[in-house]
N, C-alpha and C positions, 0 to 999 in steps of 0.2 A: 505492501501500500501508499500510495508518496506521501509525504509530510507535506500533513495539512496550512500551509499557513496561514487559511482562512480564521485556522482556531487558534496560535500562537500568535497570530502577529495581522491581527485582520486590518492594521491602515495600512502595512504593506502594500506597494500600487506595483512594484517590480523588480524583478529580483530574475541574477540567471543562474541558470539550475541545467542540470544534466535528460538527455530524452534515453527512456529507459525504452521505446518500441513505438515504432510505430505501424496503421494496422492501412489497410482499402478494402473495403468491405462494402457491398452492395455499390459500387459507384461512391465510396465516399470516403473521406479522408481521418483519420481520427490519430490522437498523438499517446503516450503514454509518457509523463515526468516524474522524477527524482522529488523534487519537491512542488507542489502548488497552491500561489493563491486563487486561486479560479473556482469559485462557487459552485458546486454543481448543485444544479436544479430539487429542491428537493421542502417539504415541511410548509408549501405554499409561499414560498420565497424563487422565484428568477435563478436562472444561471448567468453567471460573471461571464461579459464577455472583456476581449480585447485581443492582444494580437502579443503570437508565438513566431518571432526571427520577424514581423514586419507580414506575417503569416492573419489576415483573419482567425476570432476563433467566434465562432456559432451557438457552440451549446459546449455544457460542459454536462455528466449525467456520469453519477455515482454505480456500482453495478454491485448486486448480490453480495458478492465475493472483496467488496471495498476497494475494488480495484476506477480511476477515475480515469475515463475514458472523457481527452477533448479534440471535442468536433472542430475543423479550421477547411477551408476555402480549398487549401491545397498540401501536398503533402511538404510535411520540413523534413529540410535539408540538412546534417549533421549533425552532429551529438553535443553540442553547446544549444544551450535555447535562452533565449534576451526573451523572459516575460513585460506585459506591460497589460493593469488591468483598465478599463473602460472606469475613470474613478469616480468621474460625474453620478455614475448612473448603478455602479458600489455604494458610494456613499449616501444614495439616496435611497436603494434599501435596504443601508442599514437604521439607515434614519428613520420606515415606517417600519420598520422590526423591531428596533426596541418600541417608539410608538404604539406597534400593536399587542407590545407588551404592562406599557405603562397603561391603558385605555381597558384592558382587559385587568388589569389589577383593581382600579379607579374601580369599574363593575361595579364588581367581587365586592370591595371594603366599600360600597355604597347601597347598595343595595342586594346582598347577594347576589350577582348572576351573573353564569357559566359564559363562558365562552365556549361553542364548538367549536366554530374552523374562520380560519384566515385563512384571504388571497391579496397579494403584490400583485395587482393592476399597473399596465402601463400609468392611466389617468390616476383611477382613484384604491386605495384599500379599504378591502371592510372587510370584518368579523359577523359573523352569526351569531348572536344570543339569545338566550333562552328568554325572553319576555318578550308579547305579543303586541306592545305599544311605548315609544317613548314617544311624550312631547316633544315641546319646543321651547320649553320652561326648563325638563330634564337637559337635553344635549344644553345648553350655558349654563346645570350646574354638573355635570359629567365634565365641560370645557375648563370649566372654575378649579375642579377636583384637580384635575391632570397638571394645567400652570401651576399650580400652590410644589406641587411632586419638579416639576419641570424649573421653578424657582430655584430649590434648593438645592439643586445640582445635584442630587444623587448619585452617586458612581455604580458604576455598572462591570457585574463579577460576571468574572465566568472560570467553569474549574469539573474538573472529573470527577463522580462520584462512583462507590460502590449502591446496590441496591441497597444493600445491608446498610451503610452511607445513610443512603435518599430517603432509609424509613423514618430517619430523627429529622428530616429536613418538612418545612409545612411549605410544602407545595402543593401549587394552584390545581393542580390536576398531574395523575399518578397516569404516568405513558406505562401499556402496555409491552411494553419491550427488555426486554434481559440483557444479562451485563450491564457493565458503566454506565451512565447519565451523565447526561453535560448539559449545567446547571449553569441561569441565566440568573441571574439575580440582582433587584432594584435593593441597593440597600438595604440591608431590613426590612421591608416592602413590604417585595416580588419575589419568588423563587417560583423559576418556571425552565422546569427542561424540554430543552430545545438545541437545535443542530447551528440554527443560523446565525447572521451576520448584523454584531450588535456596536452603536457606541459608544463612550468612555462615560459619559457623563450626563445623566438627566436635559442639564441643559442645551447639548447639543440638538436638542427639537426641538429650541427657538418656541414654536407655540407647534397646539394638537386643535387641526377644527375639523371640526365637526361637523360634514357636507350634509347627508339628507340620511329616510330610510325608508326601507320597504318591507314589509312582507314580504314570506317568505316559510312555505312549509310549516304557518304555525309558529317563526318564529321570526324576529327582525332580523333585517341582513341590514348596516351599520356602514354608515361612507365617509371615511374620513380622508386628510390629508396630514402628513408633518412635513417639520423642517422648511429645503427650498421650495417644495410644492404651493405649501400655505400659501408662502411668500406669495408663487408663482398667482398662486389663487386670486392672496389678497391684492394684490398690483394688478390682473386683471379686472377684479372685478371693480375696487376702482376707479379705472382709467372707464367704465362701461358708466358703475354709477355717477361719474360727474358729467358725463354726455350728455346721458337722461336729464341731471338738474339741468344741461344749459340748454339742453333740448327746450325741455316743461317750462324753461322758465322761474324755476323752482329751487331751495333746497334740499338735499337731499332728506331731512324730515317729512318734505313735504308731499315727494313723489308720489306715494302712497294712493294720494286723499286726494292729488293732481288728476292724476292716473283714472282712480276711479270715476269724479268729476267726466274725462272726455268718455270715460267706457256709459258710462248714461247718456252722456248726447249721444254721442254714436247710435245708440239703442233707439233713443228716440229716429233719429236724423235718417234710420234706416227703414226704420217704420215708416214715414212719409214717403220716403224713394217707393219706397214699394206699391206704396199706392198712387201714384201718381205714375209708375210704372205702367200696374192696371188698367189706370186711365186709361193712356198714350195706348198703350194694346186694346184696349177698349176700341179707342178710333180708327187705328190701322183694320181692327179684323173690320171694322165694317164697311173702309176703304174697298177694303179686297176681293170685300165677297158684294159688294156693288156692281162694280164695277168690273163682270166678271161672269159669261153665261159658262164655262167648261168646270168638269166637277178636281179642275188640277192649280189650286192657288201655288205659282213662285213668284217666290222677290229673292232680289238681292239686296245685299245692307251694307252700305259701307261701313255706318259707324254704331252697329251691334254682336253682341256677344251673341256665342253659340244659348244662351242662358235665357239671353231674353226673345229668342225665338221661337226658342220648347215652350215659353209662356206664350206669344204669341199664337201661334199653333194648338197650344191648348184650349185661348179661348174661341179660335175658331170654329173647334169641333167642339164646343160645346155643346152649340146651337143645332151646327151643320155636318154633310157627311160631306165632308169635304179629303180631296188627296195633298198633303204638306209636301212642297222639294224646296223648301229654303237655305242662302246663303251667305252666310258672314266674311264677308269681305275681310275684315277687320283681324279674322280669326284666323281663316282661311278654311273654316268648318262649314260643312253641309249633314242638314238636317230633311230627311224621309219621313214623315206620318201619317200614319192616320188609324180611325177610328173602330178596327179592330170590321167593320161592315166587307171591306175587300177579302178577299178570296189569298192574293197573292203576299208575299214576304217583303218587307220593307227589309230584314239583314238580307235576306237570300239576294237580293237585286244590288243593295249595293256591295256583297261579297260579289259582285259579277261586275261590276266596276270597277273595282277593286282590284281586280287580275286583271286589268290594261293601262291602271296608272299607278303612277309611286302619291298610294296615298294609305293608311293609316288609321283602321277602323271595322264596327260591324256594330248588331244591332239582334233585334227580335222579331220579331212578326211584325207588329204594327208601330215597329222604331226602329232607328238606328240611323246611324250616323258617322264621319272622317275627317278629319285632317290631313294639311294635304301642303306643304314644302314650299311650296313653289305656288307661287297668279297661273302660271300657265296652268299648272297641274290641276286646280284649285276650278277654273276657267272650261278646260274641258272635260274634267267631270263633272260639274253642271249640267252642264249642255249636253251630255250624255244621257246624263239619268233623266232629264225632262222628256228625249224624246222618247225612253225604252217607257214610262210609264204613262207616257201619248198613248204608245203602243201595245201597248197590256190594257187599257182601259181603253181602249176602243175593240178589241176584239173577244172584250166580254159580251 
């Protein structure tokens, strides 16, 4: 087994060691090192990445026999390995994993809430905990307790103990493994069996920010950020908040009230707009039906959306038996519709038209629609549909 520097010297980001063996398997290249600081994936923590002799390390996995395989982009040449971690990524993992220990310990101290699982993702770190719900007030209280231990800058110690020695340690959770256990201790506050990488003092976490919760199989999934992730999130949120405050011409404390007021105004305006659109649809329906003797009503509109045309078609067919062919030049979309009294399928007709035209769409027996990328395709399809509909109706 390689000497595991991530246990003995977790802050080591570069080192020189010997290549024990290179392996080519299923088109992939692997290398075994005498000493490695590359953490293998496990315990909810992703594998480290970096370089060996300038070659990218893609993945690191620990085998059942303890062998640590480093998957690399290409074969490593030579017996000496110059290794370098992606330190920013490693330190981020150290912050997130240590933050999980502290958060889980605080939850246990706060309301005896057990942590069931842990996942360190690219965007968020999550833990699943044995409680159905946490309120916003709960989250703020938990954050405050975490901050208390962060500001205390407690030392974080790691050491190995035997199974017998472990029985005398107040572990938060006893793992179901045999042999020696690696203990991660937040000085006289929390004791956990863990094989991950961690910072040396709680002060290095900076802060823990609880982002959101989700219900997950009767438990709660808690999303959080630590350290640099939390700082970047705060900076991004502050930029967004300042931008919104400037846009709505109010301070951040009044922003929620301002948005609520605008939502009410928008709802009122939308209601008025729907009334006006229906009145306009009634007017157009009267004009279109009174100016034709045909059973087909067709028209192209430059400034109306497909949704507007659907309302107009519905208005016309409410009291009349017509086949509708409407085209929206604004959206480059075409609508075919009838009230079900005719035997031909709008969807089948549209499918036939699209087979010879560059467009996308579909429909059912009584209604079909399609959209086109170019005005030429749009115009061509519209003319074809008019001809086809008239031929179908004349044949009846």
